[in-house]
MARMARZA-160440 format. One record per residue (C-alpha): x negated, y, z; residue number from 1. Coordinates in Angstrom, 3 decimals, padded with zeros to 6 digits. Example, Ala and Ser with C-alpha at 12.3 -4.5 7.8 and 13.67 -1.06 7.14 Angstrom:
BEGIN
R        c1        c2        c3    n
R  -012.300  -004.500   007.800    1
R  -013.670  -001.060   007.140    2
END
This chain:
BEGIN
R        c1        c2        c3    n
R  -105.721   116.714   115.964    1
R  -103.827   116.462   112.627    2
R  -101.302   113.743   111.914    3
R  -100.027   111.994   108.807    4
R  -096.916   109.841   108.553    5
R  -096.141   107.971   105.368    6
R  -093.887   105.308   103.937    7
R  -094.880   103.652   100.660    8
R  -092.669   101.436   098.522    9
R  -094.247   100.765   095.085   10
R  -091.026   099.270   093.677   11
R  -087.962   100.838   095.264   12
R  -084.800   098.886   094.555   13
R  -082.685   101.983   094.063   14
R  -083.353   104.791   091.616   15
R  -082.374   107.177   094.421   16
R  -085.070   105.787   096.723   17
R  -088.563   107.180   097.169   18
R  -091.777   105.426   096.262   19
R  -093.677   107.651   098.668   20
R  -092.639   109.801   101.597   21
R  -095.530   111.611   103.262   22
R  -095.322   114.153   106.060   23
R  -098.480   115.750   107.419   24
R  -099.671   118.434   109.814   25
R  -102.951   120.287   109.483   26
R  -104.258   121.301   112.901   27
R  -106.989   123.924   112.791   28
R  -108.210   127.149   114.331   29
R  -105.542   129.711   113.501   30
R  -108.088   132.181   112.159   31
R  -109.986   129.770   109.888   32
R  -109.630   131.232   106.387   33
R  -107.820   129.060   103.872   34
R  -105.698   129.280   100.749   35
R  -102.143   127.965   100.647   36
R  -101.317   125.071   098.335   37
R  -101.421   125.756   094.611   38
R  -102.625   124.131   091.401   39
R  -106.350   124.562   090.799   40
R  -109.223   123.089   088.839   41
R  -110.119   123.337   085.171   42
R  -106.781   122.008   083.939   43
R  -104.693   122.976   086.977   44
R  -104.335   119.265   087.605   45
R  -104.799   119.206   091.383   46
R  -102.310   120.609   093.881   47
R  -103.694   121.341   097.348   48
R  -104.678   123.990   099.824   49
R  -108.297   125.097   099.981   50
R  -110.679   125.769   102.844   51
R  -112.243   129.233   102.501   52
R  -114.525   129.221   105.551   53
R  -117.932   130.622   104.625   54
R  -120.418   127.843   103.918   55
R  -117.694   125.189   103.779   56
R  -115.382   126.675   101.178   57
R  -113.750   124.543   098.512   58
R  -112.708   121.571   100.617   59
R  -109.151   120.509   101.340   60
R  -107.136   118.473   103.805   61
R  -104.367   117.129   101.549   62
R  -103.859   117.110   097.804   63
R  -102.322   115.277   094.884   64
R  -103.141   115.234   091.184   65
R  -100.669   115.200   088.312   66
R  -101.885   111.657   087.577   67
R  -100.785   110.466   091.004   68
R  -104.097   110.383   092.851   69
R  -103.565   111.481   096.437   70
R  -106.159   112.218   099.103   71
R  -105.641   113.182   102.722   72
R  -108.059   114.016   105.478   73
R  -107.456   113.992   109.186   74
R  -109.539   113.904   112.317   75
R  -109.521   112.401   115.741   76
R  -110.787   113.636   119.051   77
R  -114.444   113.188   119.844   78
R  -116.215   114.635   122.827   79
R  -118.377   117.722   122.295   80
R  -118.134   117.884   118.494   81
R  -121.114   119.085   116.480   82
R  -120.297   122.594   115.151   83
R  -122.787   122.108   112.287   84
R  -121.266   118.846   111.067   85
R  -120.461   118.844   107.362   86
R  -117.516   116.449   107.513   87
R  -114.022   117.593   108.435   88
R  -112.720   114.225   109.588   89
R  -112.016   110.752   108.353   90
R  -109.981   109.407   105.470   91
R  -106.548   108.223   106.431   92
R  -106.532   104.489   107.020   93
R  -104.597   101.912   108.965   94
R  -106.296   103.100   112.153   95
R  -103.016   104.077   113.752   96
R  -100.514   101.909   111.943   97
R  -101.774   098.618   113.368   98
R  -101.458   099.830   116.949   99
R  -098.277   100.307   118.954  100
R  -098.943   103.929   119.817  101
R  -096.119   106.203   120.866  102
R  -096.556   108.422   117.795  103
R  -096.080   105.458   115.486  104
R  -093.117   104.200   117.508  105
R  -091.641   107.675   117.097  106
R  -092.143   107.492   113.336  107
R  -090.406   104.112   113.197  108
R  -087.526   105.457   115.282  109
R  -086.879   108.547   113.185  110
R  -087.290   106.677   109.897  111
R  -084.598   104.176   110.889  112
R  -082.320   107.063   111.869  113
R  -082.727   108.661   108.460  114
R  -084.536   111.784   109.679  115
R  -087.719   111.022   107.741  116
R  -086.231   112.440   104.567  117
R  -086.187   115.813   106.267  118
R  -089.896   115.561   107.014  119
R  -090.074   118.940   108.699  120
R  -087.865   117.674   111.531  121
R  -090.439   114.958   112.061  122
R  -093.655   116.971   111.922  123
R  -092.506   120.052   113.809  124
R  -091.387   117.980   116.810  125
R  -092.897   118.785   120.188  126
R  -093.193   115.091   121.022  127
R  -096.383   114.368   123.017  128
R  -098.271   111.099   123.314  129
R  -099.360   111.541   126.913  130
R  -100.696   110.232   129.185  131
R  -102.992   108.230   126.915  132
R  -106.111   106.744   128.580  133
R  -107.853   106.243   125.218  134
R  -107.327   109.847   124.196  135
R  -108.428   111.080   127.601  136
R  -111.612   108.985   127.393  137
R  -112.430   110.627   124.045  138
R  -111.791   114.107   125.384  139
R  -115.142   114.737   127.055  140
R  -115.559   118.499   127.211  141
R  -111.833   119.244   126.821  142
R  -109.609   120.451   129.651  143
R  -106.674   118.266   130.660  144
R  -104.111   120.853   129.410  145
R  -105.903   120.939   126.038  146
R  -105.935   117.134   125.783  147
R  -102.193   117.156   126.480  148
R  -101.623   119.899   123.886  149
R  -103.604   117.950   121.270  150
R  -101.457   114.863   121.851  151
R  -098.389   116.544   120.336  152
R  -097.059   115.846   116.858  153
R  -096.962   119.624   116.376  154
R  -099.863   121.124   118.344  155
R  -099.508   124.494   120.058  156
R  -102.318   126.171   121.993  157
R  -103.514   129.797   122.113  158
R  -106.059   129.682   119.264  159
R  -105.731   126.210   117.728  160
R  -102.865   124.095   116.528  161
R  -100.611   123.085   113.686  162
R  -100.782   125.745   111.008  163
R  -099.652   123.826   107.927  164
R  -096.807   121.308   107.474  165
R  -096.633   119.378   104.204  166
R  -094.049   116.956   102.843  167
R  -094.656   115.031   099.616  168
R  -091.858   113.003   098.019  169
R  -092.286   110.805   094.934  170
R  -089.101   109.226   093.636  171
R  -088.558   106.046   091.618  172
R  -088.881   107.987   088.350  173
R  -092.254   109.572   089.263  174
R  -090.857   113.000   090.092  175
R  -092.980   114.716   092.747  176
R  -091.795   117.350   095.218  177
R  -094.568   118.964   097.258  178
R  -093.363   121.342   099.979  179
R  -095.659   123.245   102.315  180
R  -095.014   125.520   105.304  181
R  -097.969   127.739   106.188  182
R  -098.439   129.908   109.252  183
R  -098.902   133.594   108.464  184
R  -101.376   135.926   110.175  185
R  -102.171   133.513   113.026  186
R  -098.600   134.012   114.278  187
R  -096.741   130.831   115.288  188
R  -093.396   132.600   114.711  189
R  -094.117   133.551   111.081  190
R  -094.204   130.999   108.286  191
R  -094.105   130.928   104.501  192
R  -092.667   127.982   102.570  193
R  -093.507   127.057   098.992  194
R  -092.410   124.098   096.901  195
R  -093.733   122.552   093.693  196
R  -092.091   120.001   091.416  197
R  -093.692   118.023   088.609  198
R  -093.595   114.597   086.966  199
R  -096.540   112.252   087.258  200
R  -098.500   111.858   084.043  201
R  -099.445   108.421   082.719  202
END
């Protein structure tokens, strides 16, 4: 149901260290129309993907501005969701990071092993957080196989799952690298990767 891992260090001690490492998966219906990440807006100041679904177009799930403002949106499982709901989820908070969930323990493990810097290893993992009584209690209306599929870091099911992987790195000198992998043509074996580099503006 989407996942975001991040590590933030506002004052890294080494110039080779990162101030921010963010790795995120967008889980969505494979056929929901969207635009891959690019700069947009009046001054091309914002870098993000865009939702193109009719009636809900223009929204995004993850973006960063050249001035360093970053916004991310994720969701969590709720039984029998309202198909007419306007919102696409909830802002990322400390909801997960103050709990000893398996996903977070996995993040801590891979970050100490140095794998976090290759964020795609982290967010394309087939690790599953199951069984999870809390998740199962929220899954009213979902089949057990679907609940198990949704518990994965990288979700795979016939029509819904992880279709975008994003890694954002900001180094000690405010250089930003934004890399995105996007599924092509609803095919889990075909992906396109794009990368953008820029320096944060004061």
